[in-house]
C-alpha positions, 0 to 999 in steps of 0.5 A: 160624603160629608162636605167640610165647612169652609175654613174660618176667615181667621185661619186664612190670614195666618199663613201670610202673616207667618211668611212675613214674620219668617222673612223678617227674622231671616233677613234680620239674622243675615244682616246681623251676621254681615255686621258681625263679620265686618272687618275691624279697621285699626289705624295702628295696624295691630289686628292680625290673624289668629296664627302669629307670624314666626320669628327667626330664632336669632330675632327672638322674642320678636317685637314688643308691641301687643297685637290683637286678633279680629275677635279680641278687637271686636270686644267692647273692652278690646282696646282697654285690655290691649293698653293694659297688656302693653303697659304690663309687657313694656314694664317687663321689657324695660325692667321698670317695676313702677310701670309694671305695677300700674298694669296689675292689681294690688294683690299681684303687687303684694305677691311680687314686691320690688326685690322679688320682681326685679330678681325674677325678671332680671333677664326677661324680654317678652315679644311676639305678643298676641291677644287672642280672646277676651271672655267674661269672668265672674262679676265684672272681671275678664279672662284674657287669652294671650300668647307671647315669647319670652327670652331669659337666662335659662337659670332664671326660666321657670322650674318646669321649663329651664330654657332660654326661649319659651313660647307661652299661652295663658289666661290672665284674669283682669279685674276692675280696680282703681277705675280701670282693668288690672291684671290680677293674680293667677290662681289655680284653674287653667295652667299655662301652655309653655314650650321651647322655642 
């Protein structure tokens, strides 16, 4: 029987080094997970679960303040996006075209001149607004998933759903323009989800 030569000294230290590296990696991963899962504190109290609280039929469309999920609040642009959305929905709810134009891109304004916009949103009221997610788009743009309830005269409702109360979920594109994010035109791509309240 042939005796094996002793293992070179180089191989003896490899196992302890691998154990140390593995321990550091696992520990770092656990620490990162805990930091990521740490709850976000919002002094305005606008962070909500991913399922919105139901609103009584007589109280539709619900409050007009934009709430955010924990996921959206963690995004680095979360507060900037929430602020733009709040201006957007406040403009609609107040029937204030000038306020609405401050939250949208020049292309969206061109598609919605004052007379058309005033006619389209004459009876619209939006509420129960929830910012679900913020995802990166092309370049520096963002894709924002938002849900809300709208009430309007049924004859002014969208052609696809002529109802006085509609629950929406849609993706709004946001681009950097004029020093901040603006809601851009929605072109093809993901169709909005809409259902009768």
